[in-house]
N, C-alpha and C positions, 0 to 999 in steps of 0.2 A: 153404190160404192163411193165411200169417201176417198178423196185424194188430198194428201198433205204435201205442200210444196214449200221447200226452204228457199228463202231469198236472202241475199247478203248485200249490205250497203258498202260500196267500194268507191275509190276515186274514179271519176268518170273516165272512160277509155280514151276520150279525146284530149285529156289533160296530160301534159308532160310532167311526170313526178320529179320532185327534187329531194335530194338526200339532205338531212339536217346537218348543220355545221359541225355538230359533235359526233356525227356518224352513228347515232343511236337508232336511227330509223328514217322513215320517209315523212316529210313535212306535209301534213294534211290541213294545216291552219288556213282558212279562207280559200279552200280548194273545192271546186264543184264535185259533189258526191252523187252517185246514182246507183241504180240496181246493177248487180253483176250481170253482164250480157248473157251468160249461159243460164242464169236463173230466169231471165226474161223468157227464154226459149222454154224453160220448164213450166212457167205459169201459163204460157200460151198453149202448150200441149195439154195441160190439165183442162183449160177452158174448151179446147177442141173436143176432148173426150166427153165433157159435159154437154156440148152442143150435139154430139152424136147420140146422146142418151145413155151413155156408159157410166158416167160419173153423176152422182147426185149432189155432192157438196164438195167445194174446194176450200181448204184451209191454208192460208199463207202463214208461214212462221219465219221470224227473224230473231237473231240473237245479237245483242250488243247494246249500244248506248240509246238514249231516249230518241235521238234523231232517226233511228231505224223505223220509227213510226211513218216517216215520209215514204220510205221504201215500201212499207206494207200498204199504204194508201195507194201507191202506184199499182201494186199487185191487185188490189181490189178494184181499181179502175180498169185493169185489163179484164178482170172477170172473177176474181176470187170472191167467195161469199162472206168470209169473216177472216180475222187475222189474230195471231197471238205473238206478242213481243216478249221474249225472255230478256229482261232488262238487267244489264250489268255493265260496270265501267271496267271490268277486268279485261285484259288481253285474252281473247278466246282463240284457242288452238283447236285443230281439227278433232282430236279426241274428245275435248270438252263439249264441242258443238254436237258431235255424234251422241254423247251421253244425254245431252239436253233433248235432242230429237227423239231419242229412244224412250225417254220418260213421257214425252208428248204422244208418241206412237202408242204406248201402253194405255194412255188415257183416252185417246181419240179413236183407236182401233181402225185406222184407214186401210183400205185394200191395196192402195199404191202410194208410195212416197217417191216424189220426183225432185231431183236436185240437179243443178248445173254440174257438169263433170269436174269443174274446177273454178276457183275464183281468180280473177285477174290480178289480185293484189299479192297473195302469198303463193298462188300457183301450185297448191299442194296436191290437189286431186286425191284426197284421202277420205273426206267425210262420208261420202256415200257408201264406200266400201266398209268403213268402220261401223257405220249404222247397221248395215246388213249383218255383219258379224255379231254385233252386240244383241241384235234382235232376233238372230237366227232366221233371217229372212233370205229368200232368193234374191239375187241381184243381177242386173243387166247394165253394164257401163257403156259409155260412148254410143248411146242409142241414136239411130238415124230414122227409126220408124217404130211406132208403138200402136199395137191393136190389142183388142180383147177378143179371143176366139174360144168359144165353148167354155167360158168361165176361167180361162187362163190368159195370162199376158203373153202376147207373141211379140218379141222385140227383135228388130234387126239392128245389129251393132256393127260398127266399123272397126275392122281388125287390119293388121299389116297386109294380109294377103287378099283383102277384099271385103266381103260381107259375111256375117254369121247370123243365122236366125235361131233364136232361143224360144222355147215354150216353157213358161214358168208358172208354178202354182202361186196363188195370192196368199198372203200379202207379199208384195215385191218392192224392191228399191230399184229405181231407174235413174241413171245419170245421163243428161242430155249432151249430144254433140251439136256442132254448128249447123249441120245439114238437116236436123230434125224438122224445123219449120222456120218461118219468117214471122217474128212477133208483130202483132197488129199495132197500128197507131192508136194511141189512147186519145179519145175525144173529150172535149170539155164536159158534155153532159155526163159522161161516165166518171170523170174526175169529181164532179159534184155529188153524184150518187155514192161514190166511194166514201165521202165524208160522213155519211149516215150509217155506213155498215159497221157492225160491232168489232172492236179491237180490244182484246184482253191483254193486260200486262201482268206478268208473273216474274218472280225472282228465281235464280237458280236454286236457292234454298228451299223454295216452295216445292220444287221438283225433286229435292233430295240429292242434288248433284253438286259436287265440288269442282269448281272450274279453275282452281289454282294452276297457273301455267307450269308445265313440266319442262319446257324448253326455253332457254334464255338466248336472246339474240345478242351476240357479242359486238358485232360491227356490221354496218351497212355502207357500202361504197358504190359509186357509180362505175359502170363498165369503162375501160379505157377507151379514149377517143381513137377512132380508126385513122391511120395515116393516109395521106393522099396516094392515089395510084400513079403508076408510071407507065410510059409506053416504051416498047423495046423495038429495036430495028429488025430483028430476025429471031428464028427459033434458037439459034446458038446463044444469043444474048439472054433469052428467056431461061434457058437451061442453066446458064452461068449464074444468074440472079437467084434462081430457086435453089441452086446447090450451095452457093457461097454466102448469100445474104439471108434468104429465108430459111436455109438449112432444112428443107423438107425432102430433099432427095440426096 
């Protein structure tokens, strides 16, 4: 079974992002970039499936600028067999990415597509669901456990009330939650091996997909700074402040 894993290049989660002075977006100039943490979990899960003998080939896919090749090399260092970069300088929104992935799914015919549940930059949590709809595939979001049982994907997913177990026919789209696994440390020998693995570069036009943005960002602002807390002498003073200052009661 082929497994296709989508990975995204985002601002590193340790970096404090800054809004541009003209409020047009987030400043990413000279900022450390890395793989989206949820996508690291996705590629790790694919590698574990291969180690169990369930998956035969892992294809990492990224959509974006040329520098996304670094993210794909990291995915191959974790254990992906080959990679595909859909190269474009356009701002890619979830629907466009889903259409690009759908075109690659049609071409590669994977039994499973694994994505992070969301990217930490736009926080949309949409691409996996859109891909499943476009490809008419079964989907399991927020996965905390993935197994193959009798030729079907058995996925445990986290819901508000606890856990839900789904049995899904292949091909299936799975989006990963934080508790699915702990991604492995990438070793130097594997980084060197990744440099020799095949990485294909295609354009959206090669896949017949129009990636023109449909949504325009009007303004980006930082959240307001939180005020300092205060201590109150007793319950009566607390109630008075909640009622007259905070106006929440």
